[in-house]
C-alpha positions as semicolon CSV with decimal commas, in nm:
position;residue;x (nm);y (nm);z (nm)
1;M;0,102;6,877;17,000
2;W;0,405;6,737;16,830
3;L;0,354;6,974;16,548
4;F;0,328;7,269;16,784
5;L;0,646;7,177;16,960
6;K;0,824;7,143;16,631
7;N;0,698;7,496;16,517
8;L;0,804;7,632;16,855
9;L;1,156;7,481;16,826
10;F;1,201;7,620;16,484
11;T;1,078;7,977;16,580
12;I;1,332;7,971;16,871
13;L;1,616;7,840;16,645
14;V;1,578;8,056;16,329
15;P;1,373;8,372;16,358
16;G;1,451;8,378;16,737
17;V;1,828;8,395;16,658
18;V;1,791;8,622;16,351
19;A;1,544;8,875;16,514
20;G;1,620;8,823;16,882
21;W;1,949;8,687;16,980
22;V;2,182;8,850;16,725
23;P;2,034;9,201;16,788
24;L;2,043;9,144;17,154
25;V;2,399;9,029;17,171
26;Y;2,495;9,348;16,976
27;L;2,280;9,582;17,179
28;R;2,407;9,436;17,511
29;H;2,741;9,560;17,429
30;R;2,648;9,868;17,236
31;A;2,317;10,045;17,327
32;P;2,152;10,073;17,678
33;G;1,773;10,062;17,687
34;P;1,615;10,400;17,664
35;D;1,530;10,597;17,980
36;V;1,247;10,793;17,818
37;L;1,032;10,668;17,517
38;T;1,058;10,915;17,218
39;A;0,870;10,933;16,899
40;W;1,121;10,703;16,738
41;H;1,031;10,436;16,999
42;W;0,662;10,475;16,942
43;A;0,724;10,463;16,556
44;A;0,893;10,137;16,609
45;V;0,632;9,976;16,821
46;P;0,395;9,898;16,528
47;L;0,659;9,747;16,331
48;L;0,750;9,512;16,610
49;L;0,393;9,411;16,681
50;L;0,289;9,369;16,315
51;G;0,612;9,177;16,251
52;A;0,555;8,933;16,530
53;A;0,182;8,902;16,456
54;V;0,234;8,823;16,095
55;Y;0,496;8,571;16,183
56;G;0,252;8,400;16,421
57;A;-0,023;8,387;16,187
58;C;0,211;8,222;15,922
59;V;0,327;7,962;16,176
60;W;-0,026;7,884;16,260
61;Q;-0,113;7,849;15,894
62;F;0,161;7,609;15,845
63;G;0,073;7,389;16,123
64;A;-0,307;7,414;16,091
65;N;-0,358;7,397;15,706
66;G;-0,015;7,278;15,582
67;R;0,031;7,017;15,846
68;G;0,401;7,100;15,879
69;T;0,655;7,349;15,984
70;P;0,858;7,645;15,823
71;A;1,166;7,430;15,858
72;P;1,286;7,298;15,523
73;I;1,350;6,956;15,672
74;D;0,976;6,929;15,781
75;P;0,790;7,136;15,517
76;P;0,401;7,156;15,496
77;R;0,251;6,859;15,326
78;K;0,001;7,106;15,147
79;L;0,055;7,426;14,987
80;V;-0,051;7,710;15,213
81;V;-0,228;7,990;15,046
82;R;-0,473;8,094;15,319
83;G;-0,427;8,370;15,587
84;P;-0,128;8,617;15,509
85;Y;-0,020;8,388;15,234
86;R;-0,340;8,516;15,035
87;W;-0,183;8,860;15,036
88;V;0,198;8,778;14,968
89;R;0,396;8,482;14,908
90;N;0,652;8,522;15,180
91;P;0,470;8,695;15,475
92;M;0,686;8,491;15,726
93;Y;1,000;8,658;15,599
94;L;0,825;8,987;15,598
95;G;0,719;8,952;15,962
96;V;1,073;8,892;16,053
97;L;1,219;9,158;15,862
98;L;0,940;9,403;15,997
99;F;1,054;9,301;16,354
100;V;1,423;9,363;16,280
101;L;1,352;9,712;16,114
102;G;1,155;9,795;16,416
103;E;1,447;9,703;16,648
104;A;1,664;9,926;16,436
105;I;1,434;10,216;16,451
106;F;1,354;10,157;16,834
107;F;1,725;10,157;16,921
108;R;1,812;10,401;16,653
109;E;2,109;10,179;16,571
110;V;2,274;10,204;16,201
111;V;2,429;9,872;16,250
112;L;2,088;9,718;16,306
113;L;1,980;9,889;15,996
114;L;2,265;9,754;15,789
115;Y;2,189;9,411;15,966
116;F;1,830;9,438;15,828
117;V;1,966;9,506;15,475
118;F;2,192;9,191;15,517
119;V;1,898;8,969;15,645
120;A;1,679;9,090;15,358
121;S;1,942;9,021;15,098
122;A;2,023;8,674;15,237
123;I;1,641;8,594;15,250
124;Q;1,605;8,708;14,889
125;V;1,906;8,482;14,774
126;F;1,754;8,186;14,967
127;V;1,390;8,231;14,822
128;L;1,515;8,260;14,469
129;G;1,775;7,987;14,487
130;F;1,631;7,727;14,715
131;E;1,284;7,786;14,830
132;E;1,092;7,872;14,515
133;P;1,258;7,584;14,303
134;G;1,178;7,333;14,564
135;L;0,803;7,444;14,589
136;R;0,779;7,423;14,205
137;R;0,910;7,078;14,229
138;R;0,672;6,957;14,516
139;F;0,356;7,134;14,416
140;G;0,402;7,190;14,035
141;A;0,106;7,372;13,869
142;L;-0,060;7,463;14,197
143;Y;0,259;7,661;14,304
144;S;0,277;7,821;13,964
145;D;-0,072;7,945;13,968
146;Y;-0,020;8,073;14,311
147;C;0,284;8,258;14,190
148;N;0,094;8,414;13,915
149;A;-0,173;8,534;14,143
150;T;0,029;8,642;14,453
151;P;0,322;8,880;14,455
152;R;0,649;8,774;14,618
153;W;0,729;9,067;14,843
154;L;0,484;9,347;14,832
155;P;0,133;9,260;14,964
156;R;-0,170;9,340;14,763
157;R;-0,549;9,256;14,782
158;P;-0,594;8,889;14,705
159;R;-0,728;8,791;14,351
160;P;-1,004;8,524;14,315
161;A;-0,852;8,199;14,361
162;L;-0,769;7,995;14,051
163;Q;-0,877;7,625;14,037
164;T;-0,596;7,414;13,910
165;V;-0,697;7,071;13,813
166;P;-0,469;6,769;13,773
167;P;-0,352;6,671;13,435
168;F;-0,596;6,468;13,233
169;S;-0,522;6,094;13,244
170;P;-0,710;5,853;13,028
171;R;-0,842;5,534;13,206
172;R;-0,759;5,214;13,034
């Protein structure tokens, strides 16, 4: 139960602010809700739903298999390579980005599209500068093998799992 609450709190504080609160504050002062749903709105709905579903599946994997949260201060204890993580190394970020892109399309707001580009750029800098080096330090060869088998951003069909074994240490 405690792990669920920590994941919920992280979801509210980070993706909730990035994909929810910031666009909402902008839209509240700028764009009224649509009176009639157009093709643009219907085109955005799959992105919104897919983004939310991918994010939810990732949080589930972090809690159920990794025994942790997406928060850097409480990371998973085990490397998560199941579920969406079999297809791409950063599905949680992709879920948030799909949601923000869906909002930009739904409301047909160029500012939200620019915000999408800003968020995507910030995520790229964070992943390359902080997250991946930290994962390499924590999980070593397991993470290196995972990186070699799984793309960072563009999902593809999973390859057969590699079996990394710990280095040989002779007994004395």
